[in-house]
NUGU-986280 format. One record per residue (C-alpha): residue in one letter; x, y, z. Coordinates in steps of 0.02 Angstrom, whole numbers, plus 50000, padded with zeros to 5 digits. Layout:
<recs>
AXYZ/...
</recs>
This chain:
<recs>
M500014999649993/S500585017849963/V500245036749965/V500165044549793/I500555062749806/V500245068349636/L501235081949563/E500335087149412/G499645105049418/A500285107349588/A501365125249601/R502575129249732/D501475138049824/R500355123049855/F501665115849981/T502085122750141/V503295119650250/T503065123250429/V503465122650628/S501995115150746/P502365114850936/L500655104750948/A501265091650817/E502845088750917/L502075088151079/A501005073551007/A502565065050945/S503395068051126/L501985060151200/H502165046951077/V503735042351136/L503245043051308/T502015030951301/G502845019051198/H504555022451226/A505115002651203/H505055010151018/H506165023751038/T507755019251110/E508785033151087/H507535042651201/A507165029551333/D508055037751471/W507205054951440/A505605046251435/A506005035951599/R506395050651693/I505005061151636/T503755049151695/T504655044651844/A504645063051911/A502925067451839/P501365067551941/A500155055351968/A498825063151866/F500175064751701/R500445048351702/A498505044451732/G498305056251572/L499635045451461/G498585029251505/R496755037951456/F497165048551300/A498585036251230/P497375032951057/L497665051051029/W499515048750977/T499695031850940/P499545022250827/L498545035450727/R499145052550775/W497505063850808/R497035077350690/G496775089350842/F498795089550838/Y499065097350682/P498645114550580/G497365115950458/L495775115250574/P494595130150558/T494505136350729/P495655132350906/L495135116250969/A494315125051113/E493145131150971/L493045117650873/A490955111550827/V490685097950947/D490135086950812/R492025090550713/F492865086150859/A491965071350907/E492035064450720/L493985067750735/T494255059750895/A493105045050828/Y494265041250687/T495725040350816/C494825030550946/V494605015050784/S496575020250744/G495795023750571/Y494615031350445/R494475025450275/A493145012250314/F492245023550442/R490975038250418/F490775047950593/G490185064750532/R488685060750643/V489195048850769/L488405060550911/H486715058350837/D486645041850716/G486405027050808/A487395016550675/Q488895027550689/A488805024950869/R488735006650873/A490065004150727/L491235015450855/R491075004550979/Q491154989250900/A492704996250806/A493455002150978/S493144986951085/A494214975850972/L495914987251015/P496774987851166/D495684996251314/P496015013451311/H495335015051134/S493645009151197/A493505019351340/L494055034851273/A492725029951124/A491305027551273/D491805045151354/L491635052851182/L489865046751149/H489405050051320/D490135067251355/P490885075951215/Q491025092851270/A491655085351435/L492995076351344/R493645089751249/A493945101051411/D494915083951501/V496085083351348/L496455102851321/G496775103651510/F497975086251498/L498925094751361/D499075110651471/L499755099651606/C500965091551491/R501775110651456/R502075111451612/V502795096951656/Y504125094451535/F503635102051348/D503935120651382/E505955115751433/L505865103051292/W505265113551165/T506655127551201/H507925117551120/T506875107750992/A506105122750920/P507875127750841/V508155111950765/L506465110050684/A506565128550605/R508275122650538/A507615106850459/A506005117950396/H507125128650319/Q508185116850225/M506585106950166/R506115124750116/R507655127250018/R507505110649928/F505805114849874/T506475130849786/D508165126049727/E507655107749678/G505665106249661/A504305096149732/E504725080749647/A506805080249742/A505885088349903/L504615074649917/L505715061549855/S507055066450021/L505725060750149/S505945042750122/P507205030350068/S505695020350025/S504875035449878/I504965033249711/R504345044249560/L503095037449420/D502475046549267/S500825050649169/P500345059349272/A501935064749380/R501765059049565/V502665053149707/V502385037149799/L502855033949995/D502615016050024/K501585016650182/V500455001350268/H498885013250207/H498275020750041/A497805039150018/V498015049449854/V498595067249893/S498345082949758/P499155097649803/A498475106549653/R496785102949742/T497065104949922/P498645110350004/L500005103050076/L500725103750234/L502415097750284/I503005098750468/P504775091250515/T504855082050698/H506335077250804/Y505425066450940/G504135056750794/A505765048950698/P505845035750629/H503935037550601/L503405046350435/L501565050950458/V500365057050336/K498875064550394/D497235064450264/E495545066250344/P494215072450226/G493935091350240/L495485096350294/P497205099650215/P498335083250211/V499895084850313/V501535075750303/H502445072750463/F504265070050412/P505805064950539/V507165077950539/D508395064750472/A507445050450357/P508275032150382/R509575029450244/I508935010550231/G507085009950166/V506134994150181/T506544985550019/L508294985450028/A508254981450228/R507084964350155/S508574961850017/R509824963250156/M509034949050265/L508764938050109/A510444940050039/L511184932750200/T509974918050180/D511044908450038/P512184895750128/R513494897750003/R513474917450028/V513414914450212/R515034905450208/L515794918150102/C515314932250217/R516224921550354/L517704921150246/I517924937950211/A517334944650399/R518824939150455/Q520094946250324/A519994954950135/M520174941150012/T520274939949816/T518934931349709/A520394918649680/D520754913649849/L518814912549885/A518624900249735/D519944892349809/R519144889549962/L517394886649934/S517644875049782/M516654888749673/T516944894249494/R517824912649503/P515914919049403/Q515054910549553/V516114918149678/A515934936449580/R514084936549573/H513834933449749/L515164946449786/R514164956749672/T512524954949746/L513364959849917/R514014974549855/D512614980849782/L511784978649954/G513194988650029/L513964974950134/V515414971550054/Q516884985150029/V518184984049901/E519974988149925/R521234987649792/H523214984449811/G524064984249656/R523564972349535/Y522394963649665/V520394966949725/H520044960549903/Y518454958749969/G517874962550130/L516274962850233/D515584979250295/L515354973250471/T514544989150551/A513304986750385/V512754968250444/E512744975750619/R511514986950567/I510304975850489/G509204971750650/Q509394992450668/D508764995150501/V507554984150494/A506774990450638/T506695007050595/A506115003650413/L504464994550473/Q503985008850569/Y504375022550455/
</recs>
């Protein structure tokens, strides 16, 4: 599945790169709730949650569906009014989508007035972990009280940790936004969008950029402007928000991973061939020539050359030239990173 961004007819002014403290707050809350997936921030997350008041820890559990796995649209720019002033039906619709971790298969525009939509919400939320079902019940029972509770928790977040976090995160995001704007200006929308993910590709007729995601959406900036928002705490996730009636948003990590899911998978598959594994065991110890490897592996030189070419194309082998000899060595750093690269690619 994929997210398709159609470039045809989309002028430069249809792409806006901006910084959003509320979006970064959501990203940091995601880390605090599931820091096992974000090991680089694990110490920070443990420190914050341990020192925080009980009300904050309770809110992390109660409102977790708002930032994991589907990020609540209320965290992003583009709403017609501030959250506190948003029409209660619209608040309920956007929150209901989050309670069921999706919106393509549901219609919640009248969830507060339509019994069928309310039943669909309860049923879908009940199949997910406990906080989803409880949050859906709170929404249907008293949406205005739930909105007040959510806004109160977000204010508590600012006082507990986010005001301090934002002071050193904001400059990082400002630089990333500036760099992305320059890329749009200097290289064009296609290059800028392709830079967001190592798994992205460009297709023609019409011109479009395809992002490898686990849901399907088609975004046309020519019709609806596209917002791009950098994140530091949101890495390694690349999020695309495309709720009905709102401008689409791409929430992208400041540093995109170098390895996409296709390359990560190919590297794993390359190391399942027994002959290739034997070859790698030899060149992990010392760099060797094709001739030496052929002798030791009882293979022909062309056979060895084909295996080496595969490993080299995947970035797993280093080449060293010494006079007229070419030696091949295993890139142990690249091999050691396979596990982390796979984990990152699967989350991106």
